[in-house]
TORKOL-4160 file (C-alpha; in steps of 0.2 Angstrom, whole numbers, padded with zeros to 4 digits, m for minus):
264
<pt num="1" X="m0197" Y="0315" Z="m0312"/>
<pt num="2" X="m0196" Y="0297" Z="m0308"/>
<pt num="3" X="m0183" Y="0288" Z="m0298"/>
<pt num="4" X="m0171" Y="0275" Z="m0304"/>
<pt num="5" X="m0177" Y="0257" Z="m0300"/>
<pt num="6" X="m0166" Y="0249" Z="m0287"/>
<pt num="7" X="m0161" Y="0230" Z="m0287"/>
<pt num="8" X="m0154" Y="0223" Z="m0270"/>
<pt num="9" X="m0139" Y="0215" Z="m0277"/>
<pt num="10" X="m0120" Y="0218" Z="m0276"/>
<pt num="11" X="m0113" Y="0226" Z="m0291"/>
<pt num="12" X="m0095" Y="0220" Z="m0294"/>
<pt num="13" X="m0090" Y="0236" Z="m0303"/>
<pt num="14" X="m0097" Y="0254" Z="m0307"/>
<pt num="15" X="m0098" Y="0259" Z="m0325"/>
<pt num="16" X="m0086" Y="0273" Z="m0330"/>
<pt num="17" X="m0094" Y="0285" Z="m0342"/>
<pt num="18" X="m0083" Y="0287" Z="m0357"/>
<pt num="19" X="m0080" Y="0303" Z="m0367"/>
<pt num="20" X="m0088" Y="0296" Z="m0382"/>
<pt num="21" X="m0104" Y="0290" Z="m0373"/>
<pt num="22" X="m0119" Y="0299" Z="m0379"/>
<pt num="23" X="m0131" Y="0307" Z="m0366"/>
<pt num="24" X="m0145" Y="0295" Z="m0364"/>
<pt num="25" X="m0158" Y="0295" Z="m0350"/>
<pt num="26" X="m0171" Y="0283" Z="m0344"/>
<pt num="27" X="m0170" Y="0268" Z="m0333"/>
<pt num="28" X="m0158" Y="0259" Z="m0344"/>
<pt num="29" X="m0150" Y="0275" Z="m0351"/>
<pt num="30" X="m0131" Y="0275" Z="m0351"/>
<pt num="31" X="m0131" Y="0291" Z="m0342"/>
<pt num="32" X="m0140" Y="0283" Z="m0327"/>
<pt num="33" X="m0130" Y="0267" Z="m0326"/>
<pt num="34" X="m0118" Y="0273" Z="m0313"/>
<pt num="35" X="m0132" Y="0279" Z="m0302"/>
<pt num="36" X="m0142" Y="0263" Z="m0304"/>
<pt num="37" X="m0127" Y="0252" Z="m0299"/>
<pt num="38" X="m0123" Y="0262" Z="m0284"/>
<pt num="39" X="m0141" Y="0262" Z="m0279"/>
<pt num="40" X="m0142" Y="0243" Z="m0280"/>
<pt num="41" X="m0126" Y="0242" Z="m0270"/>
<pt num="42" X="m0134" Y="0253" Z="m0256"/>
<pt num="43" X="m0150" Y="0244" Z="m0256"/>
<pt num="44" X="m0141" Y="0227" Z="m0254"/>
<pt num="45" X="m0130" Y="0233" Z="m0240"/>
<pt num="46" X="m0145" Y="0241" Z="m0231"/>
<pt num="47" X="m0154" Y="0224" Z="m0232"/>
<pt num="48" X="m0139" Y="0215" Z="m0226"/>
<pt num="49" X="m0137" Y="0226" Z="m0211"/>
<pt num="50" X="m0155" Y="0225" Z="m0206"/>
<pt num="51" X="m0154" Y="0206" Z="m0208"/>
<pt num="52" X="m0139" Y="0205" Z="m0197"/>
<pt num="53" X="m0147" Y="0216" Z="m0183"/>
<pt num="54" X="m0163" Y="0204" Z="m0184"/>
<pt num="55" X="m0152" Y="0188" Z="m0183"/>
<pt num="56" X="m0142" Y="0196" Z="m0168"/>
<pt num="57" X="m0158" Y="0200" Z="m0159"/>
<pt num="58" X="m0164" Y="0182" Z="m0162"/>
<pt num="59" X="m0147" Y="0175" Z="m0156"/>
<pt num="60" X="m0148" Y="0185" Z="m0140"/>
<pt num="61" X="m0166" Y="0180" Z="m0136"/>
<pt num="62" X="m0163" Y="0162" Z="m0140"/>
<pt num="63" X="m0162" Y="0150" Z="m0124"/>
<pt num="64" X="m0148" Y="0139" Z="m0133"/>
<pt num="65" X="m0141" Y="0150" Z="m0148"/>
<pt num="66" X="m0126" Y="0138" Z="m0150"/>
<pt num="67" X="m0134" Y="0121" Z="m0152"/>
<pt num="68" X="m0118" Y="0115" Z="m0160"/>
<pt num="69" X="m0109" Y="0116" Z="m0143"/>
<pt num="70" X="m0112" Y="0105" Z="m0127"/>
<pt num="71" X="m0119" Y="0114" Z="m0112"/>
<pt num="72" X="m0109" Y="0117" Z="m0097"/>
<pt num="73" X="m0121" Y="0108" Z="m0086"/>
<pt num="74" X="m0122" Y="0089" Z="m0090"/>
<pt num="75" X="m0115" Y="0090" Z="m0107"/>
<pt num="76" X="m0117" Y="0076" Z="m0120"/>
<pt num="77" X="m0101" Y="0074" Z="m0131"/>
<pt num="78" X="m0100" Y="0066" Z="m0148"/>
<pt num="79" X="m0086" Y="0060" Z="m0157"/>
<pt num="80" X="m0070" Y="0056" Z="m0148"/>
<pt num="81" X="m0067" Y="0071" Z="m0135"/>
<pt num="82" X="m0051" Y="0071" Z="m0125"/>
<pt num="83" X="m0046" Y="0078" Z="m0108"/>
<pt num="84" X="m0029" Y="0080" Z="m0099"/>
<pt num="85" X="m0025" Y="0065" Z="m0088"/>
<pt num="86" X="m0024" Y="0069" Z="m0070"/>
<pt num="87" X="m0009" Y="0062" Z="m0059"/>
<pt num="88" X="m0011" Y="0045" Z="m0052"/>
<pt num="89" X="m0013" Y="0052" Z="m0034"/>
<pt num="90" X="m0026" Y="0066" Z="m0039"/>
<pt num="91" X="m0041" Y="0065" Z="m0028"/>
<pt num="92" X="m0050" Y="0081" Z="m0035"/>
<pt num="93" X="m0066" Y="0083" Z="m0046"/>
<pt num="94" X="m0056" Y="0083" Z="m0062"/>
<pt num="95" X="m0061" Y="0072" Z="m0077"/>
<pt num="96" X="m0055" Y="0054" Z="m0075"/>
<pt num="97" X="m0049" Y="0049" Z="m0092"/>
<pt num="98" X="m0048" Y="0031" Z="m0098"/>
<pt num="99" X="m0030" Y="0032" Z="m0096"/>
<pt num="100" X="m0032" Y="0037" Z="m0078"/>
<pt num="101" X="m0044" Y="0023" Z="m0074"/>
<pt num="102" X="m0033" Y="0011" Z="m0083"/>
<pt num="103" X="m0018" Y="0016" Z="m0072"/>
<pt num="104" X="m0029" Y="0015" Z="m0056"/>
<pt num="105" X="m0035" Y="m0002" Z="m0060"/>
<pt num="106" X="m0018" Y="m0008" Z="m0065"/>
<pt num="107" X="m0011" Y="m0002" Z="m0048"/>
<pt num="108" X="m0025" Y="m0011" Z="m0039"/>
<pt num="109" X="m0023" Y="m0027" Z="m0048"/>
<pt num="110" X="m0004" Y="m0026" Z="m0047"/>
<pt num="111" X="m0005" Y="m0027" Z="m0028"/>
<pt num="112" X="m0019" Y="m0039" Z="m0026"/>
<pt num="113" X="m0018" Y="m0058" Z="m0025"/>
<pt num="114" X="m0021" Y="m0068" Z="m0041"/>
<pt num="115" X="m0038" Y="m0073" Z="m0035"/>
<pt num="116" X="m0043" Y="m0055" Z="m0033"/>
<pt num="117" X="m0035" Y="m0046" Z="m0047"/>
<pt num="118" X="m0050" Y="m0044" Z="m0058"/>
<pt num="119" X="m0066" Y="m0034" Z="m0054"/>
<pt num="120" X="m0077" Y="m0049" Z="m0055"/>
<pt num="121" X="m0066" Y="m0059" Z="m0043"/>
<pt num="122" X="m0067" Y="m0044" Z="m0031"/>
<pt num="123" X="m0086" Y="m0043" Z="m0033"/>
<pt num="124" X="m0088" Y="m0061" Z="m0030"/>
<pt num="125" X="m0077" Y="m0060" Z="m0014"/>
<pt num="126" X="m0088" Y="m0046" Z="m0008"/>
<pt num="127" X="m0103" Y="m0056" Z="m0011"/>
<pt num="128" X="m0109" Y="m0045" Z="m0025"/>
<pt num="129" X="m0115" Y="m0033" Z="m0012"/>
<pt num="130" X="m0118" Y="m0016" Z="m0020"/>
<pt num="131" X="m0119" Y="m0008" Z="m0003"/>
<pt num="132" X="m0103" Y="m0016" Z="0004"/>
<pt num="133" X="m0097" Y="0000" Z="0012"/>
<pt num="134" X="m0114" Y="0003" Z="0021"/>
<pt num="135" X="m0114" Y="m0015" Z="0026"/>
<pt num="136" X="m0097" Y="m0014" Z="0034"/>
<pt num="137" X="m0101" Y="0003" Z="0043"/>
<pt num="138" X="m0117" Y="m0006" Z="0050"/>
<pt num="139" X="m0106" Y="m0020" Z="0056"/>
<pt num="140" X="m0094" Y="m0008" Z="0064"/>
<pt num="141" X="m0108" Y="0000" Z="0073"/>
<pt num="142" X="m0111" Y="m0016" Z="0082"/>
<pt num="143" X="m0094" Y="m0017" Z="0090"/>
<pt num="144" X="m0092" Y="m0014" Z="0109"/>
<pt num="145" X="m0085" Y="0002" Z="0115"/>
<pt num="146" X="m0069" Y="0000" Z="0126"/>
<pt num="147" X="m0074" Y="0014" Z="0137"/>
<pt num="148" X="m0090" Y="0005" Z="0142"/>
<pt num="149" X="m0081" Y="m0009" Z="0150"/>
<pt num="150" X="m0094" Y="m0022" Z="0144"/>
<pt num="151" X="m0109" Y="m0012" Z="0150"/>
<pt num="152" X="m0115" Y="m0011" Z="0132"/>
<pt num="153" X="m0116" Y="m0030" Z="0130"/>
<pt num="154" X="m0134" Y="m0034" Z="0125"/>
<pt num="155" X="m0135" Y="m0051" Z="0136"/>
<pt num="156" X="m0122" Y="m0051" Z="0150"/>
<pt num="157" X="m0128" Y="m0067" Z="0157"/>
<pt num="158" X="m0126" Y="m0076" Z="0140"/>
<pt num="159" X="m0110" Y="m0067" Z="0137"/>
<pt num="160" X="m0103" Y="m0074" Z="0154"/>
<pt num="161" X="m0110" Y="m0091" Z="0150"/>
<pt num="162" X="m0101" Y="m0091" Z="0132"/>
<pt num="163" X="m0085" Y="m0087" Z="0141"/>
<pt num="164" X="m0087" Y="m0103" Z="0152"/>
<pt num="165" X="m0089" Y="m0092" Z="0168"/>
<pt num="166" X="m0107" Y="m0096" Z="0171"/>
<pt num="167" X="m0117" Y="m0112" Z="0174"/>
<pt num="168" X="m0108" Y="m0127" Z="0167"/>
<pt num="169" X="m0091" Y="m0118" Z="0167"/>
<pt num="170" X="m0075" Y="m0127" Z="0172"/>
<pt num="171" X="m0078" Y="m0122" Z="0190"/>
<pt num="172" X="m0095" Y="m0128" Z="0195"/>
<pt num="173" X="m0106" Y="m0116" Z="0207"/>
<pt num="174" X="m0102" Y="m0120" Z="0225"/>
<pt num="175" X="m0084" Y="m0127" Z="0223"/>
<pt num="176" X="m0072" Y="m0119" Z="0236"/>
<pt num="177" X="m0057" Y="m0110" Z="0229"/>
<pt num="178" X="m0042" Y="m0103" Z="0238"/>
<pt num="179" X="m0041" Y="m0084" Z="0235"/>
<pt num="180" X="m0026" Y="m0074" Z="0241"/>
<pt num="181" X="m0036" Y="m0058" Z="0247"/>
<pt num="182" X="m0048" Y="m0053" Z="0260"/>
<pt num="183" X="m0060" Y="m0048" Z="0247"/>
<pt num="184" X="m0067" Y="m0061" Z="0236"/>
<pt num="185" X="m0068" Y="m0058" Z="0217"/>
<pt num="186" X="m0084" Y="m0052" Z="0209"/>
<pt num="187" X="m0098" Y="m0066" Z="0209"/>
<pt num="188" X="m0090" Y="m0076" Z="0223"/>
<pt num="189" X="m0094" Y="m0077" Z="0242"/>
<pt num="190" X="m0083" Y="m0081" Z="0257"/>
<pt num="191" X="m0084" Y="m0098" Z="0265"/>
<pt num="192" X="m0088" Y="m0090" Z="0282"/>
<pt num="193" X="m0103" Y="m0100" Z="0287"/>
<pt num="194" X="m0115" Y="m0086" Z="0282"/>
<pt num="195" X="m0133" Y="m0090" Z="0276"/>
<pt num="196" X="m0138" Y="m0085" Z="0259"/>
<pt num="197" X="m0155" Y="m0083" Z="0249"/>
<pt num="198" X="m0160" Y="m0098" Z="0238"/>
<pt num="199" X="m0170" Y="m0086" Z="0227"/>
<pt num="200" X="m0154" Y="m0075" Z="0224"/>
<pt num="201" X="m0142" Y="m0090" Z="0222"/>
<pt num="202" X="m0153" Y="m0105" Z="0216"/>
<pt num="203" X="m0138" Y="m0114" Z="0209"/>
<pt num="204" X="m0128" Y="m0112" Z="0225"/>
<pt num="205" X="m0143" Y="m0119" Z="0235"/>
<pt num="206" X="m0142" Y="m0135" Z="0225"/>
<pt num="207" X="m0124" Y="m0137" Z="0231"/>
<pt num="208" X="m0128" Y="m0132" Z="0249"/>
<pt num="209" X="m0146" Y="m0137" Z="0252"/>
<pt num="210" X="m0146" Y="m0129" Z="0270"/>
<pt num="211" X="m0143" Y="m0112" Z="0262"/>
<pt num="212" X="m0128" Y="m0110" Z="0272"/>
<pt num="213" X="m0110" Y="m0108" Z="0266"/>
<pt num="214" X="m0097" Y="m0119" Z="0273"/>
<pt num="215" X="m0086" Y="m0111" Z="0286"/>
<pt num="216" X="m0068" Y="m0114" Z="0281"/>
<pt num="217" X="m0059" Y="m0100" Z="0292"/>
<pt num="218" X="m0044" Y="m0108" Z="0300"/>
<pt num="219" X="m0048" Y="m0125" Z="0293"/>
<pt num="220" X="m0041" Y="m0137" Z="0281"/>
<pt num="221" X="m0052" Y="m0145" Z="0267"/>
<pt num="222" X="m0053" Y="m0163" Z="0270"/>
<pt num="223" X="m0057" Y="m0175" Z="0256"/>
<pt num="224" X="m0072" Y="m0187" Z="0258"/>
<pt num="225" X="m0068" Y="m0205" Z="0262"/>
<pt num="226" X="m0080" Y="m0211" Z="0248"/>
<pt num="227" X="m0078" Y="m0229" Z="0254"/>
<pt num="228" X="m0059" Y="m0230" Z="0255"/>
<pt num="229" X="m0060" Y="m0234" Z="0274"/>
<pt num="230" X="m0048" Y="m0221" Z="0280"/>
<pt num="231" X="m0061" Y="m0209" Z="0287"/>
<pt num="232" X="m0077" Y="m0219" Z="0289"/>
<pt num="233" X="m0093" Y="m0212" Z="0296"/>
<pt num="234" X="m0090" Y="m0194" Z="0291"/>
<pt num="235" X="m0103" Y="m0187" Z="0279"/>
<pt num="236" X="m0100" Y="m0174" Z="0265"/>
<pt num="237" X="m0100" Y="m0156" Z="0271"/>
<pt num="238" X="m0097" Y="m0162" Z="0289"/>
<pt num="239" X="m0083" Y="m0154" Z="0300"/>
<pt num="240" X="m0071" Y="m0164" Z="0310"/>
<pt num="241" X="m0064" Y="m0159" Z="0327"/>
<pt num="242" X="m0048" Y="m0164" Z="0335"/>
<pt num="243" X="m0043" Y="m0182" Z="0331"/>
<pt num="244" X="m0030" Y="m0193" Z="0340"/>
<pt num="245" X="m0022" Y="m0206" Z="0330"/>
<pt num="246" X="m0018" Y="m0223" Z="0338"/>
<pt num="247" X="0001" Y="m0223" Z="0341"/>
<pt num="248" X="0009" Y="m0240" Z="0342"/>
<pt num="249" X="0027" Y="m0243" Z="0351"/>
<pt num="250" X="0037" Y="m0253" Z="0364"/>
<pt num="251" X="0043" Y="m0250" Z="0382"/>
<pt num="252" X="0060" Y="m0258" Z="0386"/>
<pt num="253" X="0069" Y="m0261" Z="0404"/>
<pt num="254" X="0085" Y="m0253" Z="0408"/>
<pt num="255" X="0100" Y="m0262" Z="0417"/>
<pt num="256" X="0104" Y="m0250" Z="0432"/>
<pt num="257" X="0119" Y="m0260" Z="0437"/>
<pt num="258" X="0129" Y="m0254" Z="0423"/>
<pt num="259" X="0125" Y="m0235" Z="0424"/>
<pt num="260" X="0115" Y="m0223" Z="0434"/>
<pt num="261" X="0101" Y="m0211" Z="0430"/>
<pt num="262" X="0099" Y="m0195" Z="0440"/>
<pt num="263" X="0092" Y="m0178" Z="0439"/>
<pt num="264" X="0103" Y="m0163" Z="0443"/>
């Protein structure tokens, strides 16, 4: 006994044996038509199920089974994708749409002066420095710390000179200055006649070659005559003792006949 041949195809309908049909066997016999059609359907369905299982296994094993979709990590979009526009004040990691960027640029340009209301003008003003933020931070790192009180100045001597407080300042080294305190300010010495070191105070030694400070305690500073003729013969840095000026006047006689003078 042979089996009916099966063809893997879908039969749209199953033949109905009529009462008038003769009994006829064989592969194409009318009596075997229903069985042949049903067998073809079954083989077709079996192959489809097997193919579906194989495709599913390949799909699961594939590294990127959905090539039509963009990956979650570093996706590359095509066409015209859209996204929700965040609020103007949003500072999160949401997508910045063109609408969001346009609003941010408009807000920036709206509050900027006319000479800085475009990105090119702003870049020109910043010197086209792509590392402008780093440059600013580096410059800020060079600032002096208030709590150091000037101790972090790289060149204190030059700093004092630039302030006009060192050599060549408005007050030359060696000039006497009144000071309303028993303690002189920093960098100053008392005019008390004390000796000083020319190595330690070279500029002061130029003003006082004897390496000795003038002693002005209880004294008045007297100006040098310098050819005026009022105080001739006295040199610079010399001291003057007591001086009696020439006093000019007249003595007159008294007529004792008109009144008397006596002591009580």
